[in-house]
Structure formats: structure tokens, C-alpha cells
C-alpha positions as CSV (number, residue, x, y, z in Angstrom):
1,M,0.1,-1.4,-35.7
2,Y,2.2,-4.1,-34.0
3,T,1.1,-7.5,-34.2
4,V,2.7,-9.2,-31.1
5,A,3.4,-12.9,-31.0
6,Q,4.2,-15.2,-28.2
7,L,7.3,-17.3,-27.7
8,I,6.7,-20.6,-26.0
9,G,9.1,-23.7,-26.2
10,G,11.2,-22.1,-28.9
11,V,8.2,-21.5,-31.1
12,W,7.0,-18.1,-32.3
13,G,3.2,-17.6,-32.6
14,A,2.3,-20.2,-30.1
15,G,-0.7,-19.8,-27.9
16,G,-3.2,-17.0,-27.6
17,D,-6.2,-19.2,-26.8
18,G,-7.1,-16.8,-24.1
19,G,-8.3,-14.0,-26.7
20,E,-6.8,-10.8,-27.9
21,M,-6.2,-7.5,-26.3
22,V,-5.6,-4.0,-28.0
23,V,-3.2,-1.5,-26.8
24,H,-3.8,2.1,-27.4
25,D,-1.5,5.2,-27.8
26,P,-2.0,7.4,-24.6
27,A,-1.4,10.4,-26.6
28,D,-4.5,10.1,-28.8
29,G,-6.1,6.8,-28.1
30,T,-5.3,5.2,-31.5
31,A,-4.7,1.5,-31.6
32,V,-0.9,0.5,-31.8
33,A,-0.8,-3.2,-30.9
34,R,-2.8,-6.4,-31.0
35,V,-1.7,-8.8,-28.5
36,P,-2.6,-12.5,-27.7
37,V,-3.7,-13.4,-24.3
38,A,-2.2,-16.5,-23.0
39,S,-4.6,-19.0,-21.4
40,A,-3.8,-20.8,-18.0
41,D,-3.0,-23.9,-19.9
42,E,-0.7,-22.2,-22.2
43,V,1.1,-20.7,-19.2
44,A,1.4,-24.3,-17.8
45,K,2.7,-25.6,-21.0
46,A,5.3,-22.8,-21.4
47,V,6.6,-23.6,-17.8
48,E,6.8,-27.3,-18.9
49,A,8.8,-26.5,-21.9
50,A,11.1,-24.1,-20.2
51,R,11.9,-26.9,-17.5
52,G,13.0,-29.2,-20.4
53,A,15.5,-26.6,-21.7
54,A,16.8,-25.7,-18.0
55,A,19.5,-28.5,-17.6
56,E,21.5,-27.8,-20.8
57,W,21.5,-24.0,-20.3
58,A,22.7,-24.5,-16.8
59,A,25.4,-26.7,-17.9
60,T,26.6,-24.2,-20.5
61,A,30.0,-22.6,-19.6
62,P,29.6,-19.3,-18.0
63,A,31.9,-17.7,-20.8
64,E,29.4,-19.0,-23.5
65,R,26.5,-17.5,-21.7
66,A,28.2,-14.2,-21.3
67,A,28.9,-14.3,-25.1
68,A,25.2,-15.0,-25.8
69,L,24.3,-11.9,-23.6
70,H,26.8,-9.8,-25.6
71,R,25.1,-10.9,-28.7
72,A,21.7,-10.1,-27.2
73,A,23.1,-6.7,-26.4
74,D,24.2,-6.2,-29.9
75,A,20.8,-7.3,-31.3
76,I,19.1,-4.8,-29.0
77,E,21.4,-2.1,-30.1
78,A,20.5,-2.8,-33.6
79,A,16.8,-2.6,-32.8
80,A,17.3,0.5,-30.4
81,E,15.1,3.0,-32.4
82,E,12.3,0.7,-33.0
83,L,12.3,-0.2,-29.3
84,A,12.2,3.3,-28.4
85,V,9.3,4.2,-30.8
86,A,7.4,1.3,-29.6
87,T,7.8,2.4,-25.9
88,T,6.7,5.9,-26.7
89,A,3.7,4.7,-28.7
90,E,2.7,2.3,-25.9
91,M,3.1,4.3,-22.6
92,G,3.8,8.0,-23.9
93,K,7.2,8.8,-22.7
94,P,9.2,11.5,-24.7
95,L,11.1,9.7,-27.4
96,D,14.6,10.9,-26.1
97,D,13.8,9.4,-22.7
98,A,12.6,6.1,-24.4
99,R,16.0,6.0,-26.2
100,G,17.8,6.5,-22.8
101,G,16.0,3.5,-21.4
102,V,17.1,1.4,-24.2
103,A,20.7,2.6,-23.9
104,A,20.6,1.9,-20.1
105,G,19.3,-1.7,-20.9
106,I,22.1,-2.4,-23.3
107,G,24.6,-1.2,-20.8
108,T,23.3,-3.3,-18.1
109,L,23.4,-6.4,-20.2
110,R,27.1,-5.7,-21.2
111,Q,27.8,-5.2,-17.5
112,Y,26.3,-8.6,-16.5
113,A,28.2,-10.3,-19.3
114,E,31.5,-9.1,-18.1
115,L,30.7,-9.7,-14.4
116,A,29.1,-13.3,-14.7
117,P,32.2,-15.3,-15.7
118,V,34.5,-14.0,-13.1
119,R,32.1,-14.8,-10.2
120,G,33.0,-17.8,-8.1
121,G,32.4,-19.6,-4.8
122,R,34.9,-19.9,-2.2
123,T,37.0,-22.5,-0.6
124,L,36.6,-23.5,3.0
125,H,39.4,-24.5,5.4
126,G,38.4,-28.0,6.8
127,D,40.2,-31.2,7.2
128,H,43.6,-31.3,5.4
129,A,42.4,-34.7,3.9
130,A,39.3,-33.2,2.5
131,L,38.2,-30.5,0.0
132,D,35.5,-28.1,1.1
133,F,34.0,-25.4,-1.0
134,M,31.0,-23.4,-1.8
135,T,29.8,-22.8,-5.4
136,P,26.9,-20.8,-7.0
137,E,24.5,-22.7,-9.3
138,P,21.4,-21.7,-11.3
139,R,18.1,-21.7,-9.6
140,G,16.4,-23.1,-12.6
141,L,13.1,-21.4,-13.8
142,V,12.7,-17.6,-13.4
143,A,9.4,-15.9,-14.1
144,A,10.0,-12.3,-14.8
145,I,7.1,-9.9,-14.6
146,T,8.0,-6.3,-15.7
147,P,6.6,-3.0,-15.8
148,W,5.6,-0.4,-18.5
149,N,7.2,2.7,-17.2
150,D,10.7,1.9,-18.3
151,P,10.1,-1.5,-20.0
152,V,13.5,-2.1,-21.8
153,A,15.8,-0.9,-18.8
154,V,14.0,-2.9,-16.3
155,S,13.5,-6.1,-18.3
156,C,17.2,-6.1,-19.3
157,G,18.3,-6.2,-15.8
158,L,16.1,-8.9,-14.7
159,L,16.5,-11.0,-17.9
160,G,20.1,-10.4,-18.3
161,A,21.1,-11.3,-14.7
162,A,18.8,-14.3,-14.8
163,L,20.2,-15.7,-18.0
164,V,23.8,-15.0,-17.7
165,T,23.7,-17.0,-14.2
166,G,22.3,-20.1,-16.1
167,N,18.5,-19.8,-15.5
168,V,15.9,-20.1,-18.2
169,V,13.3,-17.3,-18.2
170,L,9.5,-16.8,-18.8
171,H,9.0,-13.1,-19.5
172,K,5.6,-11.6,-18.9
173,P,5.7,-7.9,-19.9
174,S,3.2,-5.5,-18.7
175,E,0.0,-5.4,-20.7
176,R,0.5,-1.6,-21.2
177,A,3.8,-2.3,-23.1
178,P,3.5,-5.7,-24.7
179,A,4.8,-4.7,-28.1
180,T,8.1,-3.5,-26.4
181,G,8.4,-6.7,-24.6
182,W,7.9,-8.7,-28.0
183,L,10.4,-6.6,-29.8
184,L,12.9,-7.2,-26.8
185,A,12.2,-10.9,-26.8
186,R,12.8,-11.2,-30.5
187,A,16.3,-9.6,-30.0
188,F,17.0,-12.0,-27.1
189,D,15.9,-15.0,-28.7
190,S,18.2,-14.4,-31.8
191,A,21.2,-14.7,-29.4
192,L,20.0,-17.5,-27.3
193,P,19.4,-21.4,-27.8
194,A,15.8,-22.2,-28.4
195,G,13.6,-22.6,-25.4
196,V,15.8,-20.6,-23.1
197,L,13.5,-17.6,-23.2
198,S,9.7,-17.7,-23.4
199,L,7.3,-14.7,-23.8
200,L,3.9,-14.9,-22.5
201,T,1.4,-11.9,-23.0
202,G,-1.9,-10.6,-21.5
203,G,-3.1,-9.0,-18.6
204,G,-2.9,-9.4,-14.9
205,E,-4.6,-12.8,-15.0
206,V,-1.6,-14.1,-17.0
207,G,0.9,-12.8,-14.5
208,A,-1.0,-14.5,-11.7
209,A,-1.1,-17.8,-13.5
210,L,2.6,-17.6,-14.1
211,A,3.3,-16.8,-10.6
212,G,1.3,-19.8,-9.4
213,Q,3.2,-22.1,-11.6
214,D,6.1,-24.4,-10.4
215,V,9.0,-22.0,-10.9
216,D,12.1,-21.4,-8.9
217,V,12.0,-17.7,-8.7
218,V,9.4,-14.9,-9.4
219,A,10.9,-11.6,-10.0
220,H,8.5,-8.7,-10.3
221,V,8.7,-4.9,-10.6
222,G,5.4,-3.1,-10.3
223,S,2.7,-2.2,-7.7
224,T,2.7,-3.1,-4.1
225,A,-0.5,-4.9,-4.4
226,T,0.5,-7.1,-7.0
227,G,3.8,-7.8,-5.5
228,R,1.9,-9.1,-2.2
229,S,-0.4,-11.3,-4.5
230,I,2.8,-12.8,-5.9
231,A,4.5,-13.3,-2.6
232,E,1.3,-15.0,-1.4
233,A,1.4,-17.4,-4.5
234,A,5.1,-18.0,-4.0
235,A,4.6,-19.1,-0.4
236,R,2.5,-21.9,-1.7
237,T,4.9,-23.1,-4.3
238,G,8.2,-22.3,-2.5
239,A,9.6,-20.0,-5.2
240,K,12.0,-17.3,-4.3
241,V,10.5,-13.8,-4.7
242,L,12.2,-10.8,-5.8
243,L,10.1,-7.5,-5.5
244,E,10.7,-3.9,-6.4
245,N,7.3,-2.4,-5.7
246,G,5.7,0.8,-5.0
247,G,6.9,3.8,-3.2
248,S,6.1,7.3,-1.9
249,D,9.7,8.7,-2.0
250,P,10.3,11.7,0.0
251,L,12.5,14.9,-0.7
252,V,13.6,16.9,2.3
253,V,14.8,20.4,1.7
254,D,16.8,21.8,4.4
255,A,17.0,25.6,5.4
256,D,20.6,26.2,4.2
257,V,20.1,25.5,0.5
258,D,19.4,27.7,-2.5
259,P,15.6,27.4,-3.0
260,V,15.7,28.1,-6.7
261,W,18.3,25.3,-7.1
262,A,16.3,23.0,-4.7
263,A,13.2,23.5,-6.8
264,G,15.0,22.5,-10.1
265,Q,15.9,19.3,-8.3
266,A,12.2,18.9,-7.0
267,A,10.9,19.4,-10.7
268,L,13.3,16.9,-12.0
269,G,12.3,14.4,-9.4
270,C,8.6,15.0,-9.6
271,F,7.9,15.6,-13.2
272,A,10.4,13.5,-15.3
273,N,8.7,10.8,-17.3
274,A,5.4,12.4,-16.0
275,G,6.2,11.2,-12.6
276,Q,5.9,7.5,-13.7
277,I,9.4,6.4,-12.2
278,C,9.8,4.0,-9.4
279,V,12.0,6.4,-7.5
280,A,10.3,9.7,-8.5
281,V,9.8,12.2,-5.8
282,E,6.3,11.8,-4.6
283,R,6.2,14.1,-1.5
284,I,8.3,17.2,-0.4
285,Y,9.2,18.5,3.1
286,V,10.6,22.0,2.8
287,H,12.0,24.1,5.7
288,R,9.7,27.1,6.5
289,D,12.6,29.4,6.0
290,V,12.8,28.7,2.3
291,A,9.4,27.4,1.6
292,E,8.0,30.6,-0.2
293,D,10.7,31.0,-2.6
294,F,11.0,27.3,-3.1
295,V,7.4,26.9,-4.0
296,D,7.3,29.9,-6.2
297,A,10.4,28.8,-8.2
298,L,8.9,25.2,-8.3
299,V,5.5,26.6,-9.8
300,A,7.7,28.4,-12.6
301,R,9.4,25.3,-13.4
302,A,6.1,23.3,-13.6
303,G,4.6,26.0,-16.0
304,A,7.6,26.2,-18.4
305,L,7.3,22.4,-19.3
306,T,6.1,21.6,-22.8
307,M,3.4,18.9,-22.6
308,G,2.7,17.0,-25.7
309,A,2.8,13.6,-27.5
310,G,6.1,11.8,-26.7
311,R,6.9,11.4,-30.4
312,D,6.8,15.2,-30.8
313,P,10.0,17.1,-30.8
314,G,10.5,19.3,-27.8
315,T,8.0,17.3,-25.6
316,Q,9.0,17.5,-21.8
317,L,5.9,16.1,-20.4
318,G,4.2,13.2,-22.2
319,P,0.8,11.8,-21.3
320,L,0.2,9.3,-18.6
321,V,0.0,5.7,-19.5
322,D,-3.8,5.7,-19.8
323,R,-7.0,7.5,-18.7
324,R,-7.6,5.1,-15.8
325,H,-4.2,5.9,-14.3
326,R,-5.0,9.8,-15.0
327,D,-8.2,9.4,-13.0
328,H,-6.3,7.8,-10.1
329,V,-3.7,10.9,-10.2
330,H,-6.3,13.5,-10.5
331,G,-8.5,11.8,-7.7
332,Q,-5.5,12.2,-5.3
333,V,-5.2,15.9,-6.2
334,T,-8.9,16.6,-5.8
335,A,-9.1,14.9,-2.5
336,A,-6.2,16.9,-1.2
337,V,-7.9,20.2,-2.2
338,A,-11.0,19.1,-0.6
339,Q,-8.9,18.8,2.6
340,G,-7.5,22.2,2.5
341,A,-4.6,22.0,0.0
342,R,-4.2,24.6,-2.6
343,I,-3.2,24.1,-6.3
344,R,-0.5,26.6,-7.4
345,A,0.0,24.9,-10.9
346,G,-1.8,22.4,-13.0
347,G,-4.4,20.2,-11.2
348,A,-7.0,20.4,-14.3
349,L,-7.9,17.9,-16.6
350,P,-6.8,19.1,-20.2
351,D,-9.5,19.1,-23.0
352,G,-8.9,16.8,-25.9
353,P,-7.8,13.2,-26.5
354,G,-5.3,11.2,-24.7
355,A,-4.2,10.7,-20.9
356,F,-2.3,14.0,-20.6
357,Y,-2.0,15.8,-17.0
358,P,-0.2,19.0,-16.4
359,A,2.7,19.3,-14.0
360,T,1.1,20.1,-10.6
361,V,2.2,21.8,-7.5
362,V,0.0,21.5,-4.4
363,E,1.0,23.5,-1.5
364,G,-0.7,23.5,2.1
365,C,-0.4,19.7,2.1
366,R,-0.4,17.8,5.4
367,H,1.6,14.7,6.2
368,E,-1.6,12.6,6.8
369,M,-3.1,13.2,3.4
370,A,-3.4,10.4,0.8
371,L,-1.5,12.6,-1.8
372,V,1.3,12.4,0.6
373,R,1.1,9.0,2.2
374,E,0.0,7.0,-0.9
375,E,1.8,6.4,-4.1
376,T,0.6,8.8,-6.8
377,F,2.8,8.0,-9.8
378,G,2.1,11.0,-11.7
379,P,3.5,14.6,-12.2
380,V,2.4,15.9,-9.0
381,A,4.5,17.9,-6.3
382,P,2.8,18.1,-3.0
383,V,4.6,20.3,-0.6
384,V,4.5,20.0,3.2
385,V,6.1,22.7,5.1
386,V,8.2,21.8,8.2
387,D,9.7,23.8,11.1
388,S,13.1,21.9,11.4
389,F,15.4,19.3,9.5
390,T,14.2,16.9,12.2
391,E,10.7,17.3,11.6
392,G,11.5,16.7,7.8
393,L,13.3,13.6,8.4
394,R,10.8,12.2,10.9
395,C,8.0,12.7,8.3
396,A,10.1,11.2,5.5
397,A,10.7,8.1,7.5
398,D,7.0,7.7,8.6
399,S,5.7,5.6,5.6
400,P,4.5,2.1,4.6
401,Y,7.1,2.2,1.8
402,G,10.9,2.1,1.8
403,L,12.3,2.5,-1.7
404,A,14.3,5.8,-1.9
405,A,14.7,9.1,-0.3
406,T,16.5,12.3,-1.4
407,V,17.8,15.1,1.1
408,L,19.0,18.6,-0.2
409,T,21.3,20.1,2.5
410,G,24.6,21.9,3.0
411,S,25.2,20.3,6.3
412,M,27.3,17.2,6.4
413,S,25.9,16.3,9.8
414,H,22.5,16.5,8.4
415,A,23.6,14.4,5.5
416,Q,25.0,11.7,7.7
417,R,21.8,11.7,9.8
418,A,19.7,11.2,6.7
419,W,21.5,8.1,5.5
420,R,21.6,6.6,8.8
421,E,18.0,7.2,9.9
422,L,15.9,6.8,6.7
423,P,14.6,3.3,6.5
424,V,14.8,3.0,2.6
425,G,16.9,1.1,0.2
426,T,18.6,4.2,-1.3
427,V,19.5,7.6,0.1
428,K,20.6,10.4,-2.3
429,V,22.1,13.7,-0.9
430,N,21.9,16.7,-3.1
431,S,20.7,15.0,-6.5
432,V,17.2,13.4,-6.8
433,F,18.9,10.9,-9.4
434,G,22.2,9.6,-10.2
435,G,24.8,7.1,-8.7
436,A,27.8,5.1,-9.6
437,P,27.3,2.2,-11.9
438,G,26.7,-1.2,-10.4
439,G,24.7,0.3,-7.4
440,A,22.3,-2.0,-5.7
441,A,19.8,-1.6,-2.8
442,Q,17.3,-3.6,-0.9
443,P,13.8,-2.0,-0.7
444,R,12.0,-2.1,2.5
445,R,8.5,-2.6,3.7
446,G,5.8,-2.2,1.1
447,S,8.5,-1.5,-1.4
448,G,9.7,-5.0,-1.9
449,Q,12.6,-7.4,-1.0
450,G,15.8,-8.6,-2.4
451,F,18.5,-6.8,-4.4
452,G,17.5,-5.1,-7.6
453,Y,20.4,-4.3,-9.9
454,G,24.0,-4.4,-9.5
455,P,26.2,-7.4,-9.0
456,E,24.2,-8.5,-6.3
457,L,21.3,-9.4,-8.5
458,L,23.6,-12.1,-10.1
459,D,23.7,-13.6,-6.5
460,E,19.8,-13.3,-6.2
461,F,19.4,-15.6,-9.1
462,S,21.9,-18.2,-7.9
463,A,21.7,-20.8,-5.2
464,V,24.7,-21.6,-3.1
465,K,25.9,-25.2,-2.6
466,A,28.3,-26.4,-0.1
467,V,30.4,-29.4,-1.1
468,H,32.6,-31.7,1.0
469,L,34.9,-34.2,-0.6
470,E,36.8,-36.7,1.2
471,A,38.9,-39.6,0.1
472,P,37.3,-43.2,0.6
473,G,38.5,-45.1,3.8
474,G,39.8,-41.9,5.4
475,G,42.8,-41.9,3.0
476,H,44.0,-39.2,0.8
477,W,43.3,-38.3,-2.9
């Protein structure tokens, strides 16, 4: 059992007047963490305390801030196994996947520590007797509201970029992964001056209270509905908003690819982390010429996955984060069946404890079904058969979301059409996951706004100031 504490104004154990919540292991329902709930007054006091630490941290030399980030990465590396075990206990992902998320977070921190000190502004060419330049400055206070599905990797991205650019941070981790957030905050705090990082815990009401405070940036990774509420609150306070929100990412399977290979890509995209990945494949448009073989191979892949507790060796498919979320996933599947779709694999609620849901393949889907149109965030592969690549591309583009998309094709002209025509932040050709280090994209529509990850995230947490220096009296310096 983890006993989580808050960090406010450099003091651990502060607050908690809002009560207490308990987090349960989604594999068996046992209690794994006791967590204080911040009151609205405590949130306001945390913001006030952070504001007091902002000026000194902003004035710290970039190289010193980078060194602190390297120390934080060292501390997280030392606590890597503890962080991975906590993640698995709280949200259920297989332990090896959780370890991978911690490693990714450490790598991101080191990348930002190297990039930040070499960033600069630019000199402008004006009057010869004057000096004109543009320089980046910290924005001030950053409220970071992070998700449960990959809590270390995502949090390291937001916290690392905000801190190394000279901002102070108030971190509110998901109420479904607060112990992971607490362990992470302990590692960061050991490397930072007191007051530069605060940790506030609790449910959505705490996140809403924080987003409504007088902060300079609100960065949120999570659902579209929550992102829109945050944007509304920021519109009243004037805070900048960075959002990576929901998605219903498509996979288009062209007629000229090996259907068995394509099914392997689809299975990875749909079933990794039980489908609980921001850029998971949520809907599949497969060309009629290869549809039958593709679905047969995908069904075989789904049936071969080992379902079990994330802590158990050999587990490939852990539980969903909780039963409430499982009800949402199963509800979308049963609604599609009621509308004429057919379950080829999975689709049934398992007996026993926990929030398990099997890898599920649903064929005979139509583009207008909620299972296809809306975000499911579970291990479900809805398959829509199309008669041409053009039809698949058109359906893939027709969405209220715009996070990412994947196309499997042997045609370079089709690949070119895909990246040009799909209105999403990231287009992947012939691989559902992957990409060069440092890649950054801007989600579209209901999936959010602003750069997430990459060097561009450092710019998002900075404000640019233009400076004009001229000697008094029109003379020279």
C-alpha cells in the first residue's frame, strides 16, 4: 500500500483537507494507494507559493537548470523499478511495458537537458546605431495535468520541458495513477530547489480548481471533454493552453499489402497496453480484396494474446484501468453488434475479479457506428471494408478528431496522398508505431492544440520578447 503525500511550497505532507481517496489494482480490486485530496483553498495556496519561487528559478542559468534536469533523470533511473511496479499496480499495464515507459521518460529528460542550454533568440537587422534582438523567457507558472495510461513518460515530457525552460510547475497526476505521480515528484524534488515543483492530488475537481487559477500555462493530456473544460477556464484567466486529447486514430489497409503482415500491425496498434494509448488504432478500413484474409489473421492474433495481471510474467494483455472504463468499452461493442456488426474474437466480459477485457475483433462495422466514430480506448479492432484506397482515405479523414493515422501500402503515390490529405498531427506509413527521436506534432480539432514533445515543446513553454536598444540622444553606445 502506497501512502501518497502532496508537495506544496517545498513542504511534503501539506494539505489534504479535501479528504482521502483509495486507488485499487485493476487486476484484482485490492487497495494499492491512499491519496490525499487537495481542497480548493490548498490549490490556491500552492499557486501562491509557486509564484514566490518563480523569479529565482527563471533567473537561474540555463546550464544550471539543465544540470538539475540531468540529476532528476538520475534519480528517476535509480527509482525506475519502483516506478514501473507502481504504474502496473495502479493502471494494470504489463510490467515490461511500464518499464519501457519509465525508460522513455528518462530519455526525454536527458534530451531536453541537452537541448535547452543551446536554444537562443535571434538578432534583428535594424538601425546601425541600435541593437535589436528577440529572446525567449519562461512563461512563469505551469499547471501540468497528466494521464494514467503512460504516467511516467508523459509527465517527464511536460515537466521536463517546462522546468528546463525556467518555469515552476504545479503537477496534478491522474487520480488513477497518483502513487506513480508521487514517486516521480519525489525524484524530481530531490534534484530541484524547494518550491520549483508542487504536487497536488485528487480527482477531477482538483484539476478543475488548478486550471481555474492564475497560472500562465495549462498543459493537459487526457480526454477531449476535460480538455475543452480546461480551455474554457483558461479563456477566463488568459492562460496559454497546451492540449493532447482524445482520438479515434484510423488504419487504412491498401489492396497491395500482405494481409497477414497488415494484421500484425493492426494487432499491435489495437491491443498494445490494452488499447489504452493515445495513438492506438481505433478503427480499421481494409480494402475488400484483402479483407477476408486480413480479418482471419487478426482474429488469430487476438486469440493468441495472453491475458493476465500486468505483474505476472508472460502477460501480453493486462486489465483496463477500472471497471467503469471497461463498461464504456463493452457498451460500444454491444451497441455495434445491435446495429449489425459481428464479433469474431473476444467481446465478452470475463468472469472473476478485475477489469479485464479480451482482445476483440468486430467485423461488418460501418463508418457511422459509435464504435468507429468515437474514442473507445480499449483492446477493440472495428473493421470496415472499403472498395478503394480513396474510400478508405476519405473515411479516415472524416472524424471529429485529428491526432494520428496509419496507412499500410506498397504504393508511393498512395503514401504521398495519405500524408498530404489526412488532417491529423502525425501520419505513419507502414508502421503503426515508431518515428525518429525529437519528433513533434500538432494535434487537430478535438484532439487538442499546440506542440507535444520534441524540441518545439520547449518553445511552447517560452514567451518571446523583442528588445530594441538605442543609445541616448541618438548617439552611439
